[in-house]
C-alpha positions, 0 to 999 in steps of 0.5 A, a space after each residue: 251032281 247026280 248019277 251018270 246016265 240017269 235018264 231023269 236026275 230031278 226026279 231023284 231025292 236030295 241027298 244032303 250033308 247036314 252041315 253043307 253047302 246044300 243046306 245053306 242054299 235050301 232057302 234061297 232055292 225053296 221056290 225052284 221045282 229043281 231042288 227036291 226037298 232033302 230026304 236023305 242026310 249023311 254026315 260025310 262027303 264021301 258018303 254022299 258021293 258014294 250014294 249018288 254014284 250008286 244012283 240013290 239021289 242027286 246032291 248039291 256040293 261045293 266044287 272042292 268036294 267034288 274033286 276027284 269024283 268017280 266016273 258014276 257021278 256026273 257034275 252038273 255046274 249051277 251057272 253064274 247065279 250059283 250060290 257062294 259061301 266065302 271061305 272062314 
């Protein structure tokens, strides 16, 4: 997800939750230039949503965490090769 209307969301720092999906997937995406190194960490999904909605960065989060995301946040699906973490 990234701030709605941002002209270059890939230029933003990654806002990452300390123990979240972005952290689990970082090794897999280390070679991709579209995932910046985390520069901001947060302890709470709500804090990440607020920071992204305020234009402070982009984030990778589980779909369930994005339910009810504010209109200031644009959600982009990572496609069929996106990481999957089974429940449990």
